[in-house]
TIPA-773538 format. One line per field, with one value per residue: residue number from 1; x, y, z of N, C-alpha, C in turn; residue in three letters. Coordinates in nm, 3 decimals. Each point is the difference from the previous one (the first is absolute). Layout:
BEGIN
i: (NUM:...) .
nc1: (X:...) .
nc2: (Y:...) .
nc3: (Z:...) .
cac1: (X:...) .
cac2: (Y:...) .
cac3: (Z:...) .
cc1: (X:...) .
cc2: (Y:...) .
cc3: (Z:...) .
aa: (ala:...) .
//
This chain:
BEGIN
i: (1:2:3:4:5:6:7:8:9:10:11:12:13:14:15:16:17:18:19:20:21:22:23:24:25:26:27:28:29:30:31:32:33:34:35:36:37:38:39:40:41:42:43:44:45:46:47:48:49:50:51:52:53:54:55:56:57:58:59:60:61:62:63:64:65:66:67:68:69:70:71:72:73:74:75:76:77:78:79:80:81:82:83:84:85:86:87:88:89:90:91:92:93:94:95:96:97:98:99:100:101:102:103:104:105:106:107:108:109:110:111:112:113:114:115:116:117:118:119:120:121:122:123:124:125:126:127:128:129:130:131:132:133:134:135:136:137:138:139:140:141:142:143:144:145:146:147:148:149:150:151:152:153:154:155:156:157:158:159:160:161:162:163:164:165:166:167:168:169:170:171:172:173:174:175:176:177:178:179:180:181:182:183:184:185:186:187:188:189:190:191:192:193:194:195:196:197:198:199:200:201:202:203:204:205:206:207:208:209:210:211:212:213:214:215:216:217:218:219) .
nc1: (2.029:-0.064:-0.172:-0.008:-0.007:0.070:0.034:-0.018:0.098:-0.093:-0.063:0.069:-0.036:-0.108:-0.046:0.019:-0.061:-0.058:0.011:0.095:0.123:-0.012:-0.054:-0.148:-0.128:-0.111:-0.063:-0.066:-0.112:-0.127:-0.051:-0.141:0.088:-0.074:0.115:0.054:-0.022:0.067:0.082:0.101:0.096:-0.047:0.076:0.073:0.063:-0.170:-0.004:-0.009:-0.099:0.051:-0.128:0.045:-0.003:-0.123:0.022:-0.085:0.040:0.099:-0.048:0.124:-0.095:0.070:-0.077:0.084:0.087:-0.086:-0.060:-0.043:-0.082:-0.047:-0.123:-0.021:-0.007:0.139:0.070:-0.002:-0.090:-0.019:0.032:-0.045:-0.133:-0.061:-0.022:-0.098:-0.112:0.040:-0.069:-0.101:0.014:0.003:-0.135:-0.066:0.031:-0.057:-0.109:0.140:-0.157:0.008:-0.104:-0.005:-0.146:-0.051:-0.131:-0.054:-0.086:-0.048:-0.061:0.101:0.045:0.021:0.089:0.086:0.011:0.078:0.055:-0.043:0.104:-0.051:0.031:-0.117:-0.029:-0.044:0.109:0.038:-0.118:-0.066:0.172:-0.051:-0.107:0.097:0.058:-0.071:-0.076:-0.136:0.078:0.019:-0.065:0.064:-0.068:-0.033:0.182:-0.134:0.119:0.081:0.149:0.085:-0.011:0.013:0.017:-0.052:0.117:-0.038:0.110:0.087:0.109:-0.144:-0.056:0.038:0.081:0.020:0.063:0.105:0.038:-0.061:0.094:0.087:-0.161:0.013:0.186:0.028:-0.047:0.032:-0.074:-0.135:0.020:-0.140:-0.018:0.127:0.091:0.049:0.067:-0.024:-0.100:0.061:0.109:-0.117:-0.021:0.145:-0.065:-0.102:0.044:-0.149:0.076:-0.165:0.056:-0.137:-0.049:-0.115:-0.083:0.032:-0.019:-0.147:-0.045:0.052:-0.078:-0.110:0.085:0.072:-0.125:-0.031:0.058:-0.050:-0.169:0.020:-0.021:-0.091:0.005:0.123:0.050) .
nc2: (-2.389:-0.078:0.018:-0.145:-0.042:-0.047:-0.176:0.054:-0.122:0.134:0.096:-0.119:-0.067:0.090:-0.031:-0.142:-0.013:0.077:-0.144:0.011:-0.101:-0.049:0.040:0.091:-0.072:0.132:-0.080:0.103:-0.008:-0.005:0.131:-0.046:0.120:0.101:0.011:0.113:0.021:0.150:-0.068:0.087:-0.065:0.077:-0.098:0.054:0.035:0.049:-0.090:0.121:-0.068:0.030:0.044:-0.061:-0.094:0.035:-0.153:0.010:-0.151:0.041:-0.220:-0.037:-0.172:0.074:0.073:0.007:0.049:0.069:-0.003:0.106:0.019:0.178:0.001:-0.103:-0.171:-0.049:-0.111:0.176:0.041:-0.163:0.011:0.097:-0.092:-0.101:0.045:0.134:-0.135:-0.010:0.210:0.064:-0.130:0.006:0.105:-0.045:-0.002:0.158:-0.038:0.100:0.028:0.032:-0.015:-0.103:-0.043:-0.172:0.033:-0.058:0.010:-0.140:-0.095:-0.080:0.124:0.078:-0.018:-0.030:0.052:0.118:0.034:0.164:-0.031:0.047:0.120:0.034:-0.052:-0.048:0.019:-0.044:-0.049:0.004:-0.005:-0.116:-0.132:-0.054:-0.024:-0.121:-0.057:0.093:-0.056:0.098:-0.020:-0.078:-0.093:-0.045:-0.031:-0.087:-0.034:-0.009:-0.075:0.004:-0.013:-0.086:0.075:-0.055:0.091:0.093:0.010:-0.026:0.122:0.000:0.165:0.072:0.053:-0.058:-0.007:0.037:0.003:-0.181:0.001:0.126:-0.064:-0.101:-0.005:-0.028:0.119:-0.070:-0.032:0.009:-0.034:-0.022:-0.191:0.009:-0.020:-0.040:0.060:-0.076:-0.122:0.122:-0.019:-0.045:0.079:-0.006:-0.001:0.080:0.053:0.005:0.074:0.041:0.155:-0.038:0.062:-0.016:-0.007:-0.205:-0.120:-0.031:0.062:-0.070:-0.048:0.129:0.061:-0.091:0.007:0.178:0.011:-0.102:0.079:0.046:-0.169:-0.039:0.096:-0.051:0.136) .
nc3: (0.031:-0.009:-0.062:0.061:-0.140:0.124:0.043:-0.073:-0.050:-0.116:0.097:0.010:-0.153:0.004:0.172:-0.059:-0.147:0.085:0.113:0.131:-0.058:0.053:-0.116:0.078:0.024:0.026:-0.051:-0.036:0.027:-0.078:0.089:-0.049:-0.005:0.097:0.183:-0.069:0.124:-0.001:0.143:0.006:0.016:0.153:0.111:0.071:0.003:0.047:-0.103:-0.065:-0.017:-0.123:-0.004:-0.047:-0.082:0.033:-0.117:-0.072:0.016:-0.168:-0.028:-0.117:-0.087:0.052:0.048:-0.111:0.070:-0.088:0.111:-0.002:0.015:-0.030:0.053:0.101:0.032:0.086:0.096:-0.043:0.031:-0.008:-0.082:0.066:0.088:-0.118:-0.065:0.101:0.045:-0.203:-0.055:0.098:-0.114:-0.137:0.052:0.054:-0.119:0.071:-0.067:-0.069:0.031:-0.131:0.027:-0.090:-0.005:-0.114:0.027:0.031:-0.049:0.059:-0.052:-0.035:-0.056:0.102:-0.050:0.079:-0.100:0.108:0.023:-0.066:0.055:-0.032:-0.110:0.020:-0.101:0.172:0.045:-0.063:-0.047:0.125:0.035:-0.149:0.061:0.145:-0.103:-0.111:0.115:-0.059:-0.042:0.039:0.136:-0.018:-0.066:0.099:-0.010:-0.050:-0.079:0.005:-0.109:0.111:-0.106:-0.007:-0.022:-0.106:-0.084:-0.131:0.009:-0.013:0.074:0.059:0.040:0.080:-0.082:-0.066:0.154:0.015:-0.069:0.078:0.122:-0.103:-0.073:0.099:-0.043:0.095:-0.018:0.116:-0.068:-0.100:0.081:-0.033:-0.072:0.059:-0.078:0.054:-0.116:0.076:-0.139:-0.073:0.075:-0.005:-0.045:-0.049:0.111:-0.063:0.091:-0.009:0.115:0.026:0.101:0.044:0.042:0.081:-0.065:-0.083:0.019:-0.013:0.076:0.055:0.016:-0.006:0.123:0.039:0.014:0.062:0.135:0.025:0.029:0.104:0.033:0.001:-0.004:0.083:-0.132) .
cac1: (-0.167:-0.063:-0.054:-0.006:-0.201:0.048:0.170:0.102:0.114:0.129:0.014:0.047:0.187:-0.016:0.008:0.154:0.048:0.062:0.057:0.097:0.057:-0.071:-0.069:-0.058:-0.105:-0.093:-0.140:-0.146:-0.130:0.005:-0.129:-0.091:-0.004:-0.089:0.089:0.147:-0.052:0.106:0.046:0.111:0.071:0.135:0.064:-0.027:0.132:0.012:-0.105:-0.100:-0.015:-0.106:-0.088:0.016:-0.114:-0.009:-0.064:-0.009:0.102:-0.036:0.115:-0.019:0.074:0.128:-0.020:0.058:-0.052:-0.018:-0.005:-0.114:-0.126:-0.120:-0.008:0.085:-0.115:0.043:-0.101:0.096:-0.014:0.065:0.119:0.092:0.027:0.147:0.175:0.074:0.130:0.094:0.035:0.018:0.142:0.121:0.073:0.137:0.150:0.112:0.023:-0.052:-0.015:-0.153:0.012:-0.119:-0.015:-0.036:-0.072:-0.116:-0.191:-0.075:-0.117:0.039:0.035:0.151:0.123:0.147:0.084:0.133:0.133:0.112:0.029:0.029:-0.099:-0.089:-0.093:-0.120:0.021:0.024:-0.165:-0.001:0.046:-0.047:-0.159:-0.009:0.102:-0.090:-0.142:-0.047:0.070:-0.090:-0.138:-0.047:-0.107:0.018:0.019:-0.068:-0.046:0.117:0.013:0.086:-0.011:0.118:-0.045:0.109:0.021:0.004:0.113:0.101:0.038:-0.061:0.072:-0.051:-0.045:-0.095:-0.126:-0.004:-0.045:-0.165:-0.042:-0.012:-0.126:-0.008:0.101:0.082:-0.007:-0.005:-0.154:-0.104:0.056:-0.073:-0.038:0.161:0.088:0.138:0.113:0.068:0.112:0.020:0.112:0.015:-0.069:0.068:0.021:-0.170:-0.103:0.046:-0.128:-0.029:-0.101:-0.099:-0.093:-0.145:-0.061:-0.091:0.058:-0.033:0.152:0.144:0.022:-0.031:0.138:0.049:-0.066:0.006:0.156:0.082:-0.016:0.131:0.172:-0.041:-0.013:0.063:0.084) .
cac2: (-0.057:-0.091:-0.025:-0.074:-0.072:-0.122:-0.059:0.051:-0.057:0.071:0.106:-0.015:0.004:0.181:0.034:-0.054:0.058:0.112:0.012:-0.003:-0.073:0.005:0.126:-0.056:0.043:-0.010:-0.116:0.064:-0.008:0.128:0.033:0.090:0.112:0.107:0.146:-0.006:0.103:0.050:0.173:0.061:0.096:0.042:0.029:0.184:-0.029:0.006:-0.092:-0.008:-0.057:0.071:-0.077:0.094:-0.045:-0.213:0.030:-0.155:-0.010:0.003:-0.101:-0.065:-0.078:-0.094:0.023:0.146:0.124:0.081:0.124:0.005:0.083:-0.008:-0.109:-0.129:-0.062:-0.039:0.063:0.033:-0.033:-0.082:-0.049:0.028:-0.108:-0.103:0.099:0.023:-0.126:-0.017:0.062:-0.041:-0.144:0.098:0.129:-0.108:-0.092:0.092:0.060:0.167:0.055:0.024:-0.141:-0.013:-0.131:0.030:-0.054:-0.039:-0.016:-0.101:-0.062:-0.026:0.081:0.066:-0.091:0.098:-0.079:0.023:0.167:-0.023:0.062:0.088:0.094:-0.073:0.104:0.029:0.147:0.149:0.047:0.021:0.116:0.150:0.011:0.121:0.128:0.115:0.022:0.081:0.128:0.144:0.000:-0.108:-0.083:-0.134:-0.179:-0.130:-0.107:0.005:-0.071:-0.065:-0.104:-0.044:-0.023:-0.113:0.041:-0.107:0.019:0.028:0.130:0.099:0.067:0.068:0.090:-0.107:-0.061:0.172:0.024:-0.003:0.054:0.135:0.110:-0.050:0.068:0.134:0.149:0.091:0.124:-0.094:-0.113:-0.050:0.074:-0.018:-0.089:0.007:-0.135:0.057:-0.111:-0.020:-0.098:-0.112:0.103:-0.033:-0.206:-0.011:-0.023:0.108:0.002:0.077:0.006:0.083:0.046:0.059:0.058:-0.131:-0.068:0.051:0.138:0.007:-0.114:0.054:0.052:-0.093:-0.021:0.091:-0.016:-0.131:0.031:0.135:-0.037:-0.056:0.125:0.012:-0.102) .
cac3: (-0.013:-0.081:-0.002:-0.027:0.018:-0.045:0.016:-0.145:0.019:-0.028:0.122:0.119:-0.112:-0.004:0.145:0.052:-0.066:0.056:0.115:-0.009:0.105:0.116:0.027:0.105:-0.049:0.060:0.000:0.011:-0.054:-0.069:0.041:-0.033:0.051:-0.009:-0.046:0.138:0.115:0.008:0.104:0.034:0.159:-0.005:0.118:0.012:0.115:0.159:0.016:-0.051:-0.064:-0.136:-0.135:-0.197:-0.013:-0.015:-0.081:-0.075:-0.108:-0.054:-0.093:-0.146:0.008:-0.018:0.150:0.006:0.005:-0.082:0.075:0.125:-0.056:0.135:0.083:0.000:-0.012:0.080:0.174:0.052:0.139:0.007:-0.054:0.012:0.093:-0.016:-0.085:0.054:0.096:-0.001:0.052:0.150:0.034:-0.027:0.129:0.161:-0.056:-0.105:-0.147:0.018:-0.171:-0.054:-0.085:-0.096:-0.002:-0.084:0.013:-0.084:0.118:-0.067:0.101:0.139:0.098:-0.072:0.011:-0.002:-0.090:-0.070:0.073:-0.014:0.072:-0.083:-0.050:-0.105:-0.113:0.010:0.081:-0.072:-0.039:0.081:-0.045:-0.073:0.007:0.137:-0.017:-0.061:0.035:0.071:-0.068:-0.170:-0.035:-0.144:0.153:0.063:-0.040:0.059:-0.045:-0.078:-0.017:-0.116:-0.091:-0.093:-0.148:-0.107:-0.135:-0.191:-0.025:0.034:-0.065:0.058:0.043:0.090:-0.107:-0.084:0.075:0.028:-0.144:-0.053:0.132:0.056:0.038:0.129:0.060:0.148:-0.105:0.137:0.031:0.022:0.012:0.006:-0.110:-0.080:0.014:-0.027:-0.070:0.105:0.021:-0.094:-0.051:-0.121:-0.174:-0.121:0.010:0.035:0.135:0.165:0.091:0.000:0.056:-0.044:0.138:-0.008:0.107:-0.014:-0.081:-0.123:-0.090:-0.023:-0.136:-0.122:-0.030:-0.052:-0.155:-0.125:0.011:-0.075:-0.100:-0.035:-0.004:-0.105:-0.152:0.007:-0.139) .
cc1: (-0.028:-0.096:-0.079:-0.154:-0.005:0.134:0.036:0.066:0.085:-0.055:0.106:0.143:0.063:0.126:0.120:0.152:0.036:0.048:0.137:0.010:-0.097:-0.092:-0.139:-0.138:-0.089:-0.116:-0.115:-0.128:0.005:-0.164:-0.045:-0.019:-0.082:0.063:0.128:0.091:0.214:0.018:0.066:0.021:0.172:0.076:0.099:0.192:-0.042:-0.135:-0.128:-0.106:-0.168:-0.058:-0.002:-0.143:-0.060:-0.092:-0.032:0.123:-0.102:0.081:-0.102:-0.016:0.073:0.027:0.148:-0.037:-0.020:-0.087:-0.108:-0.071:-0.055:-0.138:-0.043:-0.195:-0.035:-0.026:0.203:0.097:0.037:0.151:0.088:0.016:0.168:0.121:0.049:0.073:0.091:0.141:0.126:0.088:0.083:0.124:0.071:0.049:0.104:0.016:-0.124:0.030:-0.132:-0.072:-0.190:-0.040:-0.134:-0.139:-0.125:-0.097:-0.037:-0.148:0.039:0.038:0.160:0.125:0.120:0.094:0.122:0.033:0.142:0.073:0.114:-0.044:-0.064:-0.085:-0.103:0.052:-0.003:-0.077:-0.024:0.036:-0.017:-0.107:-0.012:0.076:-0.146:-0.098:0.046:0.128:-0.013:-0.100:-0.104:-0.066:0.066:-0.018:-0.123:0.046:0.156:0.005:0.159:0.085:0.150:-0.046:0.092:-0.017:-0.092:0.126:0.121:0.106:-0.054:0.099:-0.130:-0.134:-0.164:-0.144:-0.099:-0.156:-0.094:-0.083:-0.075:-0.046:0.010:0.075:-0.018:0.005:0.080:-0.115:-0.071:0.056:-0.120:-0.025:0.120:0.089:0.173:0.078:0.150:0.200:0.066:0.155:-0.036:-0.120:0.068:-0.030:-0.155:-0.035:0.048:-0.153:-0.035:-0.164:-0.131:-0.114:-0.124:-0.137:-0.064:0.129:-0.054:0.084:0.132:-0.042:0.000:0.103:0.107:-0.086:0.072:0.197:0.020:-0.059:0.058:0.167:-0.040:0.071:0.132:0.064:0.125) .
cc2: (-0.111:-0.090:-0.144:-0.045:-0.139:-0.038:0.024:-0.020:0.072:0.112:-0.068:-0.035:0.153:0.056:-0.072:0.107:0.157:0.004:-0.049:-0.113:0.063:0.103:-0.070:0.080:-0.015:-0.041:0.062:-0.046:0.121:-0.003:0.148:0.123:0.072:0.152:-0.105:0.106:-0.003:0.092:0.017:0.127:0.045:0.039:0.061:-0.074:0.069:-0.080:0.012:-0.086:0.097:-0.051:0.074:0.041:-0.174:0.084:-0.137:-0.006:-0.065:-0.065:-0.024:-0.107:-0.110:0.045:0.130:0.162:0.113:0.172:0.010:0.111:-0.030:0.089:-0.089:-0.061:-0.087:0.087:0.068:-0.023:-0.091:0.004:0.176:-0.006:-0.089:0.098:0.022:-0.077:-0.048:0.091:-0.086:-0.054:0.089:0.062:-0.121:-0.049:0.095:0.051:0.107:-0.015:-0.026:-0.231:-0.027:-0.162:0.046:-0.164:-0.095:-0.083:-0.078:-0.016:-0.029:0.103:0.125:-0.041:0.125:-0.092:0.031:0.123:0.030:0.162:0.112:0.116:-0.135:0.075:0.046:0.172:0.117:0.049:0.076:0.142:0.103:0.080:0.125:0.165:0.126:0.001:0.106:0.128:0.108:0.010:-0.124:-0.107:-0.091:-0.119:-0.044:-0.103:-0.056:-0.179:0.010:-0.127:0.000:0.015:-0.053:0.146:-0.085:-0.018:0.007:0.086:0.120:0.074:0.100:0.108:-0.086:0.000:0.199:-0.020:0.001:-0.009:0.072:0.050:-0.122:0.055:0.055:0.077:0.106:0.027:-0.179:-0.167:-0.158:-0.026:-0.016:-0.106:0.038:-0.153:-0.028:-0.103:0.033:-0.107:-0.117:0.050:-0.077:-0.186:0.011:-0.019:0.193:-0.026:0.133:-0.008:0.059:0.051:0.032:0.021:-0.122:-0.063:-0.031:0.127:-0.060:-0.159:0.040:0.097:-0.102:-0.082:0.047:-0.014:-0.089:-0.029:0.152:-0.089:-0.067:0.180:0.016:-0.160:-0.063) .
cc3: (-0.078:0.027:-0.060:0.015:-0.005:-0.058:-0.154:-0.064:-0.117:0.029:0.111:-0.036:-0.060:0.070:0.025:-0.082:0.043:0.083:-0.014:0.160:0.164:0.076:0.058:-0.064:0.125:-0.045:0.083:-0.020:-0.079:0.048:-0.092:0.079:-0.047:-0.033:0.021:-0.032:0.033:0.071:-0.020:0.142:-0.027:0.115:0.008:0.117:0.115:-0.015:0.044:-0.152:-0.084:-0.058:-0.129:-0.040:-0.088:-0.147:-0.111:-0.123:-0.122:-0.079:-0.071:-0.007:0.068:0.175:0.020:0.057:-0.026:0.009:0.165:0.032:0.222:-0.005:0.022:-0.021:0.103:0.164:-0.011:0.188:0.038:-0.072:0.082:0.153:0.001:-0.003:0.143:0.103:-0.045:-0.006:0.118:0.064:-0.068:0.038:0.088:-0.065:-0.066:-0.101:-0.029:-0.253:-0.072:-0.039:0.021:0.118:-0.050:0.028:-0.100:0.006:-0.122:0.061:0.193:0.072:-0.059:0.065:-0.059:-0.114:-0.033:0.119:-0.081:0.030:-0.103:-0.041:-0.146:-0.107:-0.011:0.083:-0.111:-0.103:0.129:0.061:-0.030:0.003:0.114:-0.084:-0.061:0.055:0.066:-0.049:-0.058:0.080:-0.083:0.099:-0.010:-0.096:0.054:-0.126:-0.108:-0.053:-0.078:-0.078:-0.120:-0.205:-0.105:-0.069:-0.084:-0.013:0.077:-0.068:0.017:0.040:0.130:-0.088:-0.050:0.111:0.013:-0.134:0.003:0.124:0.102:0.095:0.137:0.063:0.115:0.010:0.181:0.089:0.067:0.067:-0.018:-0.140:-0.147:0.038:0.063:-0.008:0.161:-0.001:-0.154:-0.096:-0.067:-0.049:-0.055:-0.030:-0.032:0.126:0.106:0.063:0.050:0.061:-0.022:0.108:-0.100:0.141:0.075:-0.039:-0.178:-0.048:0.020:-0.101:-0.125:-0.113:-0.046:-0.163:-0.051:-0.084:-0.157:-0.170:-0.168:-0.032:-0.179:-0.121:0.014:-0.135:0.076) .
aa: (unk:unk:unk:unk:unk:unk:unk:unk:unk:unk:unk:unk:unk:unk:unk:unk:unk:unk:unk:unk:unk:unk:unk:unk:unk:unk:unk:unk:unk:unk:unk:unk:unk:unk:unk:unk:unk:unk:unk:unk:unk:unk:unk:unk:unk:unk:unk:unk:unk:unk:unk:unk:unk:unk:unk:unk:unk:unk:unk:unk:unk:unk:unk:unk:unk:unk:unk:unk:unk:unk:unk:unk:unk:unk:unk:unk:unk:unk:unk:unk:unk:unk:unk:unk:unk:unk:unk:unk:unk:unk:unk:unk:unk:unk:unk:unk:unk:unk:unk:unk:unk:unk:unk:unk:unk:unk:unk:unk:unk:unk:unk:unk:unk:unk:unk:unk:unk:unk:unk:unk:unk:unk:unk:unk:unk:unk:unk:unk:unk:unk:unk:unk:unk:unk:unk:unk:unk:unk:unk:unk:unk:unk:unk:unk:unk:unk:unk:unk:unk:unk:unk:unk:unk:unk:unk:unk:unk:unk:unk:unk:unk:unk:unk:unk:unk:unk:unk:unk:unk:unk:unk:unk:unk:unk:unk:unk:unk:unk:unk:unk:unk:unk:unk:unk:unk:unk:unk:unk:unk:unk:unk:unk:unk:unk:unk:unk:unk:unk:unk:unk:unk:unk:unk:unk:unk:unk:unk:unk:unk:unk:unk:unk:unk:unk:unk:unk:unk:unk:unk) .
//
């Protein structure tokens, strides 16, 4: 994905350099979005349509997906109605399995951006939230965020993160105000994905700020 602010010749040359003969590009206008809703679903073999979760996507400056969070500040019921229409069409075409639909909200309204007929990055953390919610009599999880975090350097191991995040790592008891690193494969390359839970989005934001501050303690 390339974001162009006007037809800058140097940027076009850069794109051309990475392109192969016959490559085709879709050119779309760039909208200022208030929110980026994501709705994930599943269609079973017996054609049951199951809504899994609706959340807000987190995007970086290049519009690449870096995470999801809830609760949301958009009309969730509207998103589910739009998504269900797409789900019914997929079902009528014989589709079976998971899929996710991405939207963006602008001053002109809500628009569907794409449909991904596969397991999406938003599905893993919400399954964790579902399993944690109310476990062992703990408080219901009212807010959560899953986010990619860039580590201070490559070559770190999981034990390095345990040492600095030990006080907020999920310990099998209370599921609120804790973190679960769930995509740990890229640690050696300097990246990890973390689920953080809380009683509100503000508390989750504070939790992630704490994680990033603690990362600065790594030598």
